[in-house]
C-alpha positions in Angstrom: 92.3 124.0 78.9 90.9 126.5 81.4 93.6 128.8 82.6 93.0 131.3 85.4 95.1 133.8 87.3 95.0 134.1 91.1 96.5 137.0 93.0 97.2 136.2 96.6 96.8 139.5 98.6 97.7 139.7 102.3 96.9 142.9 104.0 99.8 142.6 106.5 103.4 143.0 105.2 106.5 143.0 107.3 108.4 145.7 105.4 105.5 147.8 104.3 102.1 147.2 106.1 99.0 147.7 104.0 101.0 148.3 100.8 98.4 146.8 98.5 95.9 149.4 99.6 98.2 152.4 99.0 97.3 154.9 96.3 99.0 154.6 93.0 97.8 157.3 90.6 94.2 157.3 91.8 93.8 153.6 92.2 95.1 151.1 94.8 98.1 148.9 94.1 96.0 145.8 94.3 93.4 147.1 91.9 96.0 148.2 89.4 97.6 144.7 89.6 94.2 143.0 89.1 93.4 145.2 86.1 96.8 144.6 84.6 96.3 140.8 84.9 92.9 141.1 83.2 94.3 143.3 80.4 96.9 140.7 79.4 93.9 138.7 78.0 95.7 135.5 78.8 93.2 134.2 81.3 89.7 132.8 81.3 89.2 134.4 84.7 91.2 136.4 87.3 90.6 136.3 91.1 92.1 138.1 94.1 92.4 135.9 97.1 92.7 137.8 100.4 92.5 137.7 104.2 91.3 141.3 104.2 87.8 142.8 104.1 89.3 146.0 102.8 91.0 144.3 99.8 87.9 142.1 99.2 85.6 145.1 99.0 88.1 147.1 96.9 88.1 144.4 94.2 84.3 143.7 94.3 83.2 147.3 94.2 85.4 147.8 91.0 83.7 144.9 89.3 86.4 142.2 90.0 86.2 138.8 91.6 87.6 138.3 95.1 87.7 135.3 97.4 88.1 135.5 101.2 90.6 133.1 102.7 89.0 130.9 105.4 92.2 129.9 107.2 95.6 131.5 108.0 98.2 130.3 105.5 101.9 130.0 105.6 102.4 130.3 101.8 100.9 131.7 98.7 100.4 128.2 97.3 98.3 127.3 100.4 96.2 130.4 100.0 95.6 129.8 96.3 94.9 126.1 96.8 92.1 126.7 99.4 90.5 129.3 97.1 90.5 127.1 93.9 89.7 123.8 95.5 86.1 123.8 94.1 86.7 125.6 90.9 86.7 123.8 87.6 90.1 124.8 86.2 93.2 123.1 84.7 96.0 125.5 85.1 96.4 128.3 87.8 98.9 131.1 87.4 100.1 132.9 90.6 100.3 136.6 89.9 102.1 138.7 92.6 99.8 141.2 94.2 102.5 143.9 94.6 103.4 144.0 90.9 101.0 146.5 89.2 103.2 146.8 86.1 102.6 143.2 84.9 104.5 142.2 81.8 102.6 139.8 79.5 105.6 138.0 78.1 106.7 136.1 81.2 103.2 135.0 82.0 102.8 133.8 78.4 105.9 131.7 78.7 104.7 129.8 81.7 101.3 129.2 80.1 103.0 127.9 76.9 104.7 125.2 78.9 101.3 123.5 79.5 100.0 124.1 76.0 103.1 122.2 74.7 103.0 119.5 77.4 100.7 117.1 75.5 101.6 114.1 77.7 101.0 116.1 80.9 104.3 115.4 82.5 105.0 118.8 83.9 103.3 119.8 87.2 104.5 123.4 87.5 106.2 126.0 85.4 108.3 128.9 86.6 110.9 131.4 85.5 114.6 132.0 85.9 117.0 134.6 84.8 120.8 134.5 84.5 122.8 136.4 87.0 126.5 137.1 86.7 127.3 139.5 89.5 129.0 137.5 92.2 127.5 139.6 95.0 124.0 138.8 93.6 124.9 135.1 93.3 126.0 135.0 97.0 123.0 137.0 98.3 120.7 134.6 100.2 117.7 136.8 99.3 118.2 135.8 95.7 117.0 132.2 95.3 119.1 130.2 92.9 117.9 127.2 90.8 119.8 124.5 88.9 118.1 122.5 86.1 118.7 119.3 84.1 119.1 119.2 80.3 115.4 119.3 79.8 115.0 122.4 81.9 113.5 120.7 84.8 114.4 122.0 88.3 116.8 119.9 90.2 117.1 122.1 93.3 116.4 125.6 94.6 118.6 127.2 97.3 119.5 130.4 99.0 123.1 129.2 98.9 125.4 129.3 95.8 124.5 126.4 93.6 126.4 124.8 92.1 129.4 125.5 94.4 132.3 126.7 92.2 135.0 124.3 93.2 136.3 124.3 89.6 136.4 127.7 87.9 136.0 128.3 84.2 133.9 125.3 83.4 131.1 127.3 81.8 128.6 127.2 84.7 125.8 129.7 84.5 124.0 130.9 87.6 120.2 131.4 87.6 118.0 133.3 89.9 114.5 132.0 90.4 111.7 134.5 89.4 108.6 133.7 91.6 106.0 133.5 88.9 104.3 130.1 89.0 101.8 128.2 86.9 100.4 125.0 88.4 98.3 122.1 87.3 95.4 122.1 89.7 96.2 118.6 90.8 99.8 119.5 91.8 98.6 122.5 93.7 96.0 120.5 95.6 98.7 117.8 96.4 100.9 120.6 97.9 98.0 121.8 100.0 97.4 118.4 101.5 101.0 117.2 102.0 103.0 118.2 105.0 106.1 120.3 104.9 109.4 118.3 104.8 112.9 119.1 106.0 114.3 120.8 102.9 111.4 123.3 102.7 111.6 123.9 106.5 115.4 124.5 106.3 115.5 126.8 103.3 112.1 128.4 103.8 111.3 127.9 100.1 107.8 126.4 99.4 108.9 125.2 95.9 111.1 122.6 97.6 107.9 120.8 98.8 107.0 120.1 95.2 110.4 118.6 94.5 110.5 116.6 97.7 107.3 114.9 96.7 108.5 114.2 93.1 106.7 116.9 91.2 108.3 118.2 88.0 108.9 121.9 87.7 109.7 123.2 84.2 111.9 126.3 84.3 111.8 128.8 81.5 114.6 131.4 81.0 113.7 135.0 80.8 115.3 138.4 81.0 112.3 139.8 82.7 112.7 141.6 86.1 109.5 142.4 87.9 108.8 145.8 89.4 107.5 144.9 92.9 106.4 147.3 95.6 108.1 146.2 98.8 108.9 149.5 100.5 107.5 153.1 100.6 110.5 154.0 98.3 109.3 151.5 95.7 105.9 153.1 95.8 107.3 156.5 95.1 109.3 155.1 92.1 106.1 153.5 90.9 104.2 156.7 91.0 106.8 158.3 88.8 106.3 155.5 86.2 102.6 156.2 85.6 
Protein backbone atom coordinates (compact mmCIF):
# COMPACT_ATOMS: atom_id res chain seq x y z
CA UNK A 1 0.00 0.00 0.00
CA UNK A 2 1.52 3.31 -1.10
CA UNK A 3 0.64 6.14 1.30
CA UNK A 4 1.47 9.78 0.61
CA UNK A 5 0.84 13.06 2.39
CA UNK A 6 -0.40 16.07 0.45
CA UNK A 7 -0.33 19.58 1.92
CA UNK A 8 -2.74 21.98 0.17
CA UNK A 9 -1.23 25.46 0.44
CA UNK A 10 -3.18 28.50 -0.73
CA UNK A 11 -1.33 31.80 -0.63
CA UNK A 12 -4.44 33.88 0.05
CA UNK A 13 -6.16 33.63 3.42
CA UNK A 14 -9.14 35.68 4.54
CA UNK A 15 -8.04 36.14 8.14
CA UNK A 16 -4.28 36.21 7.64
CA UNK A 17 -3.04 36.80 4.07
CA UNK A 18 0.26 35.08 3.13
CA UNK A 19 0.39 33.31 6.49
CA UNK A 20 2.17 30.26 5.05
CA UNK A 21 5.13 32.41 3.97
CA UNK A 22 5.55 34.09 7.36
CA UNK A 23 8.82 33.58 9.24
CA UNK A 24 8.70 31.05 12.05
CA UNK A 25 12.10 30.80 13.70
CA UNK A 26 14.12 31.26 10.51
CA UNK A 27 11.93 29.10 8.28
CA UNK A 28 8.55 29.76 6.67
CA UNK A 29 5.40 28.22 8.14
CA UNK A 30 4.84 26.04 5.05
CA UNK A 31 8.42 24.74 5.05
CA UNK A 32 8.19 23.83 8.74
CA UNK A 33 4.90 22.00 8.04
CA UNK A 34 6.43 20.13 5.11
CA UNK A 35 9.48 19.10 7.13
CA UNK A 36 7.32 18.01 10.07
CA UNK A 37 5.26 15.76 7.76
CA UNK A 38 8.44 14.19 6.33
CA UNK A 39 9.87 13.68 9.81
CA UNK A 40 6.91 11.56 10.94
CA UNK A 41 8.31 8.85 8.60
CA UNK A 42 4.74 7.68 7.97
CA UNK A 43 4.67 8.46 4.26
CA UNK A 44 6.21 7.11 1.09
CA UNK A 45 6.20 10.67 -0.25
CA UNK A 46 5.14 14.19 0.78
CA UNK A 47 3.95 16.88 -1.64
CA UNK A 48 2.89 20.50 -1.26
CA UNK A 49 0.11 21.50 -3.68
CA UNK A 50 -0.21 25.23 -4.21
CA UNK A 51 -1.57 28.06 -6.35
CA UNK A 52 1.43 30.24 -5.51
CA UNK A 53 4.78 30.58 -7.29
CA UNK A 54 6.28 31.79 -4.01
CA UNK A 55 5.23 28.69 -2.08
CA UNK A 56 6.19 26.39 -4.97
CA UNK A 57 9.71 27.86 -5.13
CA UNK A 58 10.06 27.84 -1.33
CA UNK A 59 9.49 24.08 -1.18
CA UNK A 60 11.54 23.21 -4.28
CA UNK A 61 14.59 25.26 -3.30
CA UNK A 62 14.63 23.43 0.07
CA UNK A 63 14.66 20.01 -1.56
CA UNK A 64 10.94 19.26 -1.28
CA UNK A 65 8.34 18.27 -3.86
CA UNK A 66 5.72 20.82 -4.93
CA UNK A 67 2.88 20.69 -7.46
CA UNK A 68 1.25 23.75 -9.00
CA UNK A 69 -2.54 23.77 -9.17
CA UNK A 70 -3.84 24.24 -12.69
CA UNK A 71 -7.34 25.43 -11.80
CA UNK A 72 -8.99 27.46 -9.08
CA UNK A 73 -10.50 25.16 -6.45
CA UNK A 74 -13.32 25.51 -3.95
CA UNK A 75 -12.01 22.89 -1.52
CA UNK A 76 -8.85 21.20 -0.34
CA UNK A 77 -10.16 17.87 -1.66
CA UNK A 78 -10.47 19.32 -5.18
CA UNK A 79 -6.96 20.77 -5.05
CA UNK A 80 -5.49 17.46 -3.86
CA UNK A 81 -7.47 15.37 -6.37
CA UNK A 82 -6.22 17.39 -9.33
CA UNK A 83 -2.64 17.03 -8.09
CA UNK A 84 -2.66 13.26 -7.50
CA UNK A 85 -4.83 12.22 -10.47
CA UNK A 86 -1.86 10.74 -12.34
CA UNK A 87 0.13 9.53 -9.33
CA UNK A 88 0.34 5.82 -8.51
CA UNK A 89 -0.90 5.88 -4.89
CA UNK A 90 -3.41 4.00 -2.74
CA UNK A 91 -4.05 6.30 0.22
CA UNK A 92 -3.67 10.07 0.41
CA UNK A 93 -3.46 11.92 3.74
CA UNK A 94 -4.43 15.59 3.77
CA UNK A 95 -2.08 17.53 6.07
CA UNK A 96 -3.06 21.10 6.95
CA UNK A 97 -0.50 23.61 5.67
CA UNK A 98 -0.88 25.93 8.65
CA UNK A 99 -0.01 23.32 11.30
CA UNK A 100 3.79 23.33 11.60
CA UNK A 101 3.72 21.35 14.87
CA UNK A 102 2.38 18.14 13.37
CA UNK A 103 1.62 15.38 15.85
CA UNK A 104 2.43 11.88 14.56
CA UNK A 105 -0.21 10.05 16.63
CA UNK A 106 -3.40 11.32 14.90
CA UNK A 107 -1.90 10.78 11.44
CA UNK A 108 -0.95 7.25 12.44
CA UNK A 109 -4.53 6.60 13.56
CA UNK A 110 -6.11 7.48 10.21
CA UNK A 111 -3.50 5.43 8.32
CA UNK A 112 -4.15 2.39 10.56
CA UNK A 113 -7.81 2.42 9.45
CA UNK A 114 -6.75 1.44 5.93
CA UNK A 115 -4.14 -1.05 7.05
CA UNK A 116 -6.84 -2.84 9.07
CA UNK A 117 -9.56 -2.54 6.39
CA UNK A 118 -8.71 -5.75 4.54
CA UNK A 119 -12.03 -5.83 2.66
CA UNK A 120 -11.58 -2.22 1.49
CA UNK A 121 -14.98 -1.07 2.72
CA UNK A 122 -13.81 2.29 4.08
CA UNK A 123 -13.41 5.19 1.64
CA UNK A 124 -12.13 7.87 4.03
CA UNK A 125 -10.84 8.09 7.58
CA UNK A 126 -10.95 11.15 9.80
CA UNK A 127 -10.78 12.21 13.44
CA UNK A 128 -13.15 13.43 16.13
CA UNK A 129 -12.75 14.52 19.73
CA UNK A 130 -15.30 14.70 22.50
CA UNK A 131 -16.50 18.16 23.53
CA UNK A 132 -18.46 18.80 26.71
CA UNK A 133 -18.60 22.60 26.96
CA UNK A 134 -22.06 23.65 25.80
CA UNK A 135 -20.81 26.90 24.28
CA UNK A 136 -18.38 24.89 22.14
CA UNK A 137 -21.14 22.45 21.17
CA UNK A 138 -23.41 25.28 20.01
CA UNK A 139 -20.65 27.16 18.15
CA UNK A 140 -21.28 26.76 14.39
CA UNK A 141 -17.54 27.07 13.74
CA UNK A 142 -17.11 23.73 15.53
CA UNK A 143 -18.30 21.07 13.12
CA UNK A 144 -20.06 18.22 14.91
CA UNK A 145 -20.27 14.60 13.77
CA UNK A 146 -22.44 11.65 14.76
CA UNK A 147 -21.46 8.04 14.07
CA UNK A 148 -23.02 4.59 14.01
CA UNK A 149 -21.95 1.67 16.22
CA UNK A 150 -19.11 0.85 13.84
CA UNK A 151 -17.70 4.36 14.00
CA UNK A 152 -18.90 5.30 10.53
CA UNK A 153 -20.05 8.89 10.10
CA UNK A 154 -23.81 9.39 9.81
CA UNK A 155 -23.78 13.17 9.45
CA UNK A 156 -21.69 16.29 9.96
CA UNK A 157 -23.23 19.63 10.91
CA UNK A 158 -22.56 23.10 12.20
CA UNK A 159 -25.76 22.66 14.23
CA UNK A 160 -26.03 20.75 17.49
CA UNK A 161 -26.36 17.07 16.60
CA UNK A 162 -28.06 15.19 18.07
CA UNK A 163 -30.60 17.73 19.28
CA UNK A 164 -30.95 17.20 23.08
CA UNK A 165 -34.73 16.85 23.35
CA UNK A 166 -34.18 14.28 26.10
CA UNK A 167 -31.54 15.10 28.69
CA UNK A 168 -29.44 12.59 30.63
CA UNK A 169 -29.51 9.79 28.05
CA UNK A 170 -25.74 9.51 27.82
CA UNK A 171 -25.24 11.33 24.53
CA UNK A 172 -21.66 12.34 23.77
CA UNK A 173 -20.90 15.25 21.46
CA UNK A 174 -17.98 15.07 19.05
CA UNK A 175 -16.17 17.78 17.14
CA UNK A 176 -14.78 16.85 13.74
CA UNK A 177 -11.00 17.30 13.45
CA UNK A 178 -10.18 18.04 9.81
CA UNK A 179 -7.42 15.51 9.19
CA UNK A 180 -8.43 13.19 6.34
CA UNK A 181 -7.06 10.07 4.75
CA UNK A 182 -8.65 9.06 1.44
CA UNK A 183 -8.56 6.08 -0.83
CA UNK A 184 -7.50 7.55 -4.16
CA UNK A 185 -10.65 6.25 -5.88
CA UNK A 186 -12.94 8.03 -3.39
CA UNK A 187 -11.03 11.28 -3.80
CA UNK A 188 -11.25 11.13 -7.59
CA UNK A 189 -15.01 10.43 -7.34
CA UNK A 190 -15.38 13.54 -5.18
CA UNK A 191 -13.51 15.57 -7.78
CA UNK A 192 -15.78 14.46 -10.62
CA UNK A 193 -19.16 14.52 -8.86
CA UNK A 194 -21.13 17.76 -8.53
CA UNK A 195 -21.91 19.42 -5.19
CA UNK A 196 -25.30 18.49 -3.75
CA UNK A 197 -27.70 20.42 -1.52
CA UNK A 198 -26.42 19.30 1.90
CA UNK A 199 -22.85 20.35 1.14
CA UNK A 200 -24.07 23.63 -0.36
CA UNK A 201 -26.22 24.35 2.70
CA UNK A 202 -23.69 23.56 5.44
CA UNK A 203 -20.57 24.49 3.44
CA UNK A 204 -18.93 21.23 4.51
CA UNK A 205 -17.16 19.28 1.76
CA UNK A 206 -17.27 15.99 3.71
CA UNK A 207 -21.03 15.90 3.16
CA UNK A 208 -20.48 15.33 -0.56
CA UNK A 209 -18.86 11.99 0.27
CA UNK A 210 -21.83 10.98 2.44
CA UNK A 211 -24.38 12.17 -0.11
CA UNK A 212 -22.81 9.86 -2.70
CA UNK A 213 -22.69 6.89 -0.33
CA UNK A 214 -19.03 6.91 0.67
CA UNK A 215 -18.08 5.41 4.04
CA UNK A 216 -16.14 7.68 6.41
CA UNK A 217 -14.55 5.94 9.39
CA UNK A 218 -14.18 8.26 12.38
CA UNK A 219 -11.46 7.66 14.96
CA UNK A 220 -11.62 9.25 18.39
CA UNK A 221 -8.64 11.29 19.54
CA UNK A 222 -7.75 13.78 22.24
CA UNK A 223 -5.47 15.63 19.84
CA UNK A 224 -5.98 19.37 19.31
CA UNK A 225 -4.03 20.79 16.40
CA UNK A 226 -2.08 24.03 16.73
CA UNK A 227 -3.00 25.97 13.62
CA UNK A 228 -1.85 29.42 12.56
CA UNK A 229 -4.97 31.37 11.58
CA UNK A 230 -4.09 34.85 12.87
CA UNK A 231 -1.00 37.00 13.53
CA UNK A 232 -1.57 36.27 17.24
CA UNK A 233 -1.32 32.53 16.55
CA UNK A 234 1.99 33.14 14.78
CA UNK A 235 3.37 34.96 17.81
CA UNK A 236 2.34 32.06 20.07
CA UNK A 237 3.99 29.61 17.66
CA UNK A 238 7.24 31.56 17.77
CA UNK A 239 7.27 31.16 21.55
CA UNK A 240 6.90 27.40 21.20
CA UNK A 241 10.10 26.92 19.22
